[in-house]
C-alpha positions in Angstrom: 75.2 75.2 166.0 72.5 77.9 165.1 70.3 78.9 168.1 66.8 79.0 166.5 65.5 76.5 163.8 63.7 78.9 161.1 61.1 76.3 159.8 59.0 73.6 161.5 58.2 71.4 158.7 61.6 69.5 158.5 60.6 65.8 158.8 61.6 64.3 162.2 62.9 66.1 165.2 65.8 68.8 164.2 68.8 68.1 166.5 71.0 70.7 164.8 70.8 73.2 161.9 73.6 74.7 160.1 72.5 77.2 157.2 74.3 76.9 154.0 75.6 80.4 154.2 77.8 79.1 156.8 79.8 77.0 154.6 80.0 74.3 156.9 77.6 71.2 156.7 76.5 68.4 158.8 77.9 65.0 158.5 78.6 61.4 160.0 75.4 61.0 162.2 75.8 58.4 165.0 73.3 57.3 167.7 73.7 55.3 170.9 71.6 54.5 173.8 72.7 54.5 177.1 71.7 52.2 179.8 69.7 54.4 181.6 67.5 55.0 178.4 69.3 58.3 177.5 69.8 58.8 173.8 73.0 60.1 172.6 73.9 61.6 169.1 76.9 62.9 167.3 77.9 64.7 163.9 80.9 66.0 162.3 81.1 69.2 160.4 82.6 69.4 156.9 82.9 72.3 154.1 85.1 75.2 153.5 84.0 76.9 156.4 85.0 73.9 158.8 88.2 72.3 160.1 87.3 68.9 159.0 87.9 67.7 162.6 85.2 68.8 164.7 82.4 66.6 166.4 79.2 67.6 168.3 77.7 65.7 170.8 74.0 65.9 171.6 71.7 64.0 174.3 67.8 63.6 174.9 66.4 62.6 177.9 62.7 61.9 176.5 63.4 59.1 173.9 64.3 61.7 171.2 61.5 64.4 171.4 63.8 67.2 172.5 67.4 67.4 172.1 70.2 69.6 173.7 73.9 69.9 173.2 76.2 68.0 175.6 79.7 68.5 174.2 81.9 69.5 171.4 85.1 67.7 170.5 88.1 69.1 168.7 90.2 66.5 166.7 87.3 64.0 165.9 85.9 63.3 162.6 83.9 60.4 160.6 83.0 58.7 164.0 80.9 55.9 165.4 79.2 55.9 168.8 79.1 52.7 170.6 78.7 51.1 174.2 81.0 48.8 175.4 81.4 47.0 178.6 79.1 49.8 180.3 81.1 52.7 178.9 80.3 55.1 175.8 83.2 55.2 173.1 83.7 57.4 169.9 85.7 55.8 167.1 86.8 57.3 163.9 89.8 59.5 162.6 91.7 62.8 164.0 90.4 64.9 160.9 89.9 64.2 157.5 92.2 61.4 156.5 93.9 61.5 159.7 95.0 59.0 162.3 92.5 56.3 163.8 91.7 57.1 167.0 89.1 56.1 169.8 87.8 58.2 172.8 86.0 57.0 176.1 83.5 58.9 178.2 82.3 58.0 181.6 79.6 60.5 181.9 77.2 59.7 178.9 78.9 62.1 176.4 79.9 65.3 178.5 83.7 64.8 178.8 86.0 62.5 176.7 89.5 61.1 177.0 92.2 62.6 174.8 93.9 60.3 172.2 97.8 61.5 172.8 99.7 58.0 172.9 99.4 54.4 172.0 98.2 54.1 175.7 95.1 56.2 175.6 93.4 56.1 172.3 95.7 57.1 169.6 95.5 53.7 167.6 97.2 54.1 164.1 99.1 56.8 162.8 100.9 55.4 159.8 98.5 56.1 156.9 95.8 58.5 155.9 92.8 56.9 157.5 89.1 56.8 156.5 85.8 55.5 158.0 82.2 56.4 158.7 79.4 55.8 161.6 79.0 52.0 160.7 78.2 49.1 162.8 80.7 47.9 165.4 79.6 44.5 166.6 81.0 41.7 169.2 81.2 38.2 168.2 83.4 35.3 169.4 85.0 37.3 172.2 86.1 40.6 169.9 84.8 43.5 168.6 85.0 44.5 165.2 84.6 47.7 163.2 85.4 47.9 159.3 87.8 50.8 158.2 89.5 51.9 155.3 92.8 53.7 154.5 93.5 56.0 151.3 96.6 54.9 150.4 95.6 53.2 147.0 96.3 54.9 143.7 94.4 57.6 142.5 91.8 59.8 144.7 88.4 59.6 145.7 87.0 57.0 145.6 89.7 54.7 143.9 92.3 55.2 146.6 90.4 53.4 149.5 91.8 50.2 150.6 89.3 47.8 152.8 90.3 46.3 155.9 88.8 45.3 159.4 89.9 46.2 162.9 89.0 43.9 165.8 90.2 43.7 169.5 89.5 41.3 172.2 86.1 42.1 174.2 88.0 42.0 177.5 91.0 44.4 176.2 91.2 47.9 176.6 89.9 49.6 173.7 92.1 52.6 174.3 95.3 50.8 174.0 96.7 50.6 170.5 98.1 47.2 171.0 94.8 45.7 171.8 93.7 46.2 168.1 94.6 44.0 164.9 94.2 44.6 161.7 93.6 42.4 158.6 95.1 43.0 155.3 94.2 46.0 153.0 92.3 45.0 149.8 92.8 47.6 147.2 90.2 48.5 144.1 91.0 46.5 141.3 89.7 48.5 137.9 89.1 45.6 136.0 86.0 44.3 138.6 82.6 44.8 137.5 83.7 44.6 133.9 85.9 47.9 134.3 83.2 49.8 135.9 84.1 49.7 139.5 85.3 53.0 140.9 86.1 52.3 144.6 84.6 50.7 147.9 84.1 52.5 151.3 82.2 52.8 154.4 81.9 49.1 155.5 79.5 47.3 157.8 81.0 44.6 160.3 78.6 41.8 160.2 78.0 38.3 161.4 77.1 36.1 158.8 74.1 33.4 159.2 77.0 30.8 159.2 78.8 32.6 162.1 81.6 34.4 159.9 82.5 38.0 160.2 82.0 39.8 156.9 82.3 43.3 155.6 79.7 44.6 153.7 80.9 47.6 151.9 79.3 50.5 149.5 80.1 50.3 145.9 80.8 53.3 143.7 79.0 51.9 140.5 77.7 54.3 137.7 74.9 52.1 136.9 71.3 52.1 138.3 71.7 48.4 139.4 73.5 49.3 142.5 75.8 46.8 144.2 77.7 46.3 147.5 80.6 44.0 148.2 81.0 41.3 150.7 84.4 40.8 151.9 85.0 37.7 154.3 87.1 38.2 157.4 89.0 35.4 159.1 88.4 34.3 162.7 91.5 35.7 164.2 90.8 39.0 162.3 94.3 38.8 160.5 92.9 38.0 156.8 90.4 39.7 154.5 89.4 37.9 151.1 87.1 39.1 148.3 85.9 37.2 145.2 85.1 39.5 142.5 83.2 36.8 140.7 80.7 36.0 143.6 81.1 38.8 146.4 79.4 41.7 144.4 76.0 41.7 145.4 72.9 43.4 144.2 71.9 45.8 146.9 69.5 48.7 146.0 71.2 51.9 147.7 74.6 50.3 147.6 76.3 53.3 145.9 75.8 55.6 149.2 76.5 54.7 152.8 74.3 52.3 154.4 74.0 51.0 157.7 72.8 47.0 158.4 71.7 45.8 161.9 70.7 41.9 162.6 67.6 41.7 164.6 67.0 38.4 166.6 63.1 38.6 166.4 63.5 38.8 162.7 66.0 36.2 162.3 67.5 38.4 159.5 69.2 41.7 158.5 67.7 45.2 158.0 69.2 47.9 156.4 68.4 51.9 155.8 69.2 52.9 152.3 68.8 55.4 149.6 67.5 53.6 146.7 67.4 54.9 143.1 63.7 55.1 142.3 62.7 57.1 139.0 64.5 59.3 136.8 67.4 61.3 137.7 69.0 62.8 134.3 71.4 65.1 136.3 72.5 63.2 139.3 74.6 60.1 139.4 73.1 57.2 141.3 75.4 57.9 144.1 73.9 61.3 144.6 70.5 60.2 144.6 69.6 60.3 148.2 65.8 61.9 148.4 64.5 58.6 149.5 65.2 56.6 152.8 63.8 52.8 152.7 64.0 50.2 154.6 65.3 46.9 153.4 65.4 43.3 154.7 67.7 40.1 154.1 67.9 36.6 155.7 71.5 36.2 154.3 73.2 39.3 153.5 73.2 38.3 149.8 69.4 38.8 148.5 67.7 41.9 149.8 64.0 43.0 149.4 62.5 46.6 150.0 60.0 46.7 152.7 59.0 50.3 153.3 59.6 53.8 151.9 60.4 55.6 155.0 60.9 59.3 154.0 60.9 61.0 150.6 60.9 64.2 149.0 60.4 64.6 144.9 63.1 67.1 144.3 66.5 65.3 144.4 69.2 68.2 143.8 68.7 70.1 147.2 67.0 67.4 149.4 68.5 64.2 151.2 67.9 61.8 153.9 71.5 60.2 154.2 74.1 58.8 156.1 71.4 57.4 158.3 72.8 55.4 161.5 70.1 53.6 163.4 69.1 51.1 166.1 66.2 48.9 167.1 64.8 49.8 170.1 62.1 47.7 171.4 59.4 47.6 168.5 60.6 50.7 166.6 63.9 52.0 164.6 65.1 54.9 166.0 67.5 56.9 163.4 69.6 60.1 163.0 69.7 61.2 159.7 72.3 63.8 157.7 69.4 65.6 156.4 69.3 68.3 153.6 66.1 70.4 153.5 64.5 73.6 153.4 65.0 76.0 156.1 63.6 79.5 155.1 67.3 80.7 154.9 67.9 79.3 151.3 67.9 75.6 151.9 70.8 73.2 151.6 73.8 74.0 149.4 73.4 70.6 147.5 71.7 67.3 148.6 75.2 66.2 149.7 76.2 69.3 151.9 73.4 68.7 154.3 72.2 71.5 156.6 70.3 69.7 159.4 70.3 66.6 161.5 67.4 65.0 162.5 65.9 62.3 164.5 63.3 60.0 163.6 61.4 56.7 165.0 59.8 54.4 162.7 57.2 52.4 164.9 56.5 48.6 164.5 59.1 48.0 161.5 58.8 44.4 161.5 55.3 44.4 160.4 56.3 46.0 157.1 56.1 43.4 154.4 56.8 45.2 151.0 56.6 48.3 149.0 
């Protein structure tokens, strides 16, 4: 972590900054709000200067206006913060393509359990696991979290196999035997007329009919971006996907996105990186210079409601991997942000040099762009 933020014009509130010269980049931002109103944020660190296994924890006592470091965890990567039964949890992997693990904090992120066995957070060790800070939902007496392994054919992104983890809501999440996994669904290269490259970073969601589904990012070369909707059985044992009907139009679907359900809107909101305008030097999956808010009433039909953040240059600027929560009338969010810093800026739009906090006020009033 750097001690001095060299530029004040970065959008939002800077939580952390790592200059590109460090060859350490900010990834996997996640956000939680404690019962007493304290905000907790996390990010991991990737890049050639990192070990691909470190997560930083920050807290804010003033609703995101200022942030201070809280703790540093070795052996934690690609992780989601979430609250369950009054405790704060951090669930992800032990390292890049490591074991599936979970930790618990009983002091708001200051100290954490250590996953050393199947009884204290070491959940799965028999594959190379992958995930991201994505929604963890409670439904029908179970908690649900989308995951992938990297045991398929090829390299990124073709090797990702999608599955869903779940556990009884009254079970101990630190025990491996609390968790159930569906079957893994591997990429089929014939899907989308042979243009489907892979899927990853799924969102566990409750559909309007009460079904658990997994809405996944789809690596797809065209500007008509898509997501995939995988259906999960109520017992958490089976995943099913119909390639004829379950690829859905989804602006921003070729990048990581987060969906949340809002009871007051009776629908679903997503923060996404849509492709708007020409991008001759970048694939759609690397166009991340615009952050937009989208809405759906059924998870299949999406409309853009507002452009939240944008910057005209897209090679070295991005607002990406945004995790967010509904807090009263506002959206609060943390972003993996690539932006000018007075030290040469970001290495690329992908290799972010900031984690930033944002508040988007009165979001339910936005009707379209």
